[in-house]
N, C-alpha and C positions, 0 to 999 in steps of 0.2 A: 852309165847310160845317160844320155841327154834327153830325159823324158820330162815334159812339163805337163802336169795335171792341173787344169783350170777348174777350180771348184771351191768348196768351203768346208771347213772342219765340222760345221753343224749339219752338212748335207749327208743324209744316209747313203746315197749312191756314191758320193765321194769317199765315204768311209769304207764302202765295199771295195773299192779300188785300192785304197791305201793299205787295208789289211792284207790283201793279196800280194801287193808289192813288198810289204815287209816280210811276209812268209816266204816269198820267192827270192828274198835277198836282193831285190832291185832298188837301186837308188833313184828316187824320183823327186822332182822339184814341185812342191805344191804351190801353185800360184793362186793365192787367196783372192777370190773375186767377191764383189758385192752382189747380193741377190738381185738388186735392181738392174744390174747389167745384163742379166739373163734374158730379159725381154727385148733387147736391142737388136737392130739389124746386123750390127757387128758380130754379135754372138751367133746369130743365125747362120753366118757364113761357116761356122764350124759345127753348129748343132742346129740343124734345120727346124727342130721342134721347140727351140728355145728352152731347153732343159739343161741340167747340170749333172755330171761334169763332161768335159772333153779332154783329149790328150793330144799333145803335139810331140812327135819325135823330132827333136831339133837337129838330129844328125842327118835326117833324110827329108824333112819337111812334111812327112806323112802325118795326117791327123785322123783320129778315130773317135766316135762317140758311142754312147750306151755303155754303162758301167761294166756289164758282164763281158762285152766284147773287148773293152779296154783292158780289163783284168786278164783275159786270156792272152791278149797281145803282149802284155808286160811279162806274164809268166813264161810264155814261149820264148820271148827275146832274152829272158834271163837264163834260159836253159833249165828251168825248174821241173822237177818230177811231180809237181802238184797238178800238172796237166799230163795224163798219160800219153805216151807216144801213139800216134795213128798207125804205127807198125803193129801194135798189139790191138787188133780190131775189136776184140771182145771187151778189153778194158776201156778202150776209147768209146765204144758204144754205151757201156755202163756209165761212163763219165758224162757223155752228152745226155743220156737219159736222166741222170741226176740233176743236171743243170736245168733241163726242162721241167722236172718235177718242182724244183725250187721256184722257178719263174711262174709256172702255171698253177700250182697247188698251194704253195706256202705264201708267196708274195702277195697275191691279191687280197687274201684275208688279213695278213699281218700289216701290210701297208695301208689297207682300208681302215683298220683299227687305229693306226697311227694318225691317219688324216682326220678321222672323226674326233679323236680324243685330244689331239695336239695341234696339228697343222691347220685345221679349219678355224680354230680360235686365233691363231696368229694372223689369219687373213680376214678377221672380222666376222667369221661365221659362227654357227652354233653347232654343238654336238647333237646328232640325231640318236636318241637312246634306242629306238627300235632298230636302227641300222647297226648300232653297236652290238646288240644282242644277236642279230642275224650273222654278223661277221665272227663273233665269238663262237657260235655254234659251228660255223663253217670251218674255222681254224681248228676247233676240237675234232671235227670229223676228218680233216686232212691229216692231223697228227696220228690218227689211228692207222692211216696208210703208212706213215712214216715208221710206226711201231712194227708193222709187217716187214718193211724193208730192213730195219735195223735189228730185227730178230735174226736175220740171216747173215748180216755183215756188220763189221765194226763201224763203217762210215756209209754215207749215202751212195757212194759209187763203188763200194767193195771194201776190202780190208786195209786199204791205204788212204790216208787223208788226201783230199784234193781241194781245189778251189771251190768246188760245188758245195762242200761243207761250209767253207768260209763265207760264201754268198749269203748264208742265212743270218749272219751275226748282227748287222745293223738293225734290221727290223725285229729280229728275235730279241735283241736286248730291249728294244722299246716296249714290246708287248709283255715281256716279263716284268719290267719295271712298272708298267701300267696295271699289272695284275689281271690281264685278260688272256693269259695263255698258261693256265695251271698245268696242263699236260706236259710242258717242257720241264717242269721242276718238281712236281709233287709226288713222283714216283708211280702214279697211276698207269703210266706207260713206261715201264722200267727201262727199256732199251732207248727210248727217246730221251728220258731223263739222264741216262748214262752218257749218251752222245752229246747232249746239250751241255752237261757239266764239263765234259772234256774240251769241247771247242770253245766254250765261252770263257774258259780260264787259260787259254793259250796265251803265253807271254806276249806274243806279237799283238794280240787284241787288247789285253788288259793295259799294256803300255800305251797303246794308241788312245785308249779311252781315259787314261789317267789325267 
């Protein structure tokens, strides 16, 4: 496939796309971009919010932005079963539900913690300790919801791995390494810990992070 992903190895959203592509067996070309380029008018032609990454399908000229949309496009184009067929309405509904759960319930707390503890300092800001505590409590609460889901199924969208599971990896890795998401690893939420251990040790992810 002639797919060019414009992003950076250090970008969490770029990593989200790359792990899905690897799991789907899709060959993509990572065009490593300087973060300074993201704010330019040229970049905005492809990503109107001046964010990273975006994808260009060189075979058709089609471009798409937003990491989850890019990931779905790649998986579909590769014919991967990591995205359920829309012919199976119930499986597809569970999949879209899981994608929404990740984006609405996991990501705001996890990415917020990453911003406060890492990214704000990179941009000359300071960590807000009170905000960190609020976000830690929010993530802990959200993981209780995940425990309820994962007590009934092996993965977040059912008993088959999907890209909805993989979407959690970039920020999940950060909050675990920062020590602000004990529920993912300490066994207090046994099904969450079981799920996180499995997805975070998938070869496609560990090789990408090596």
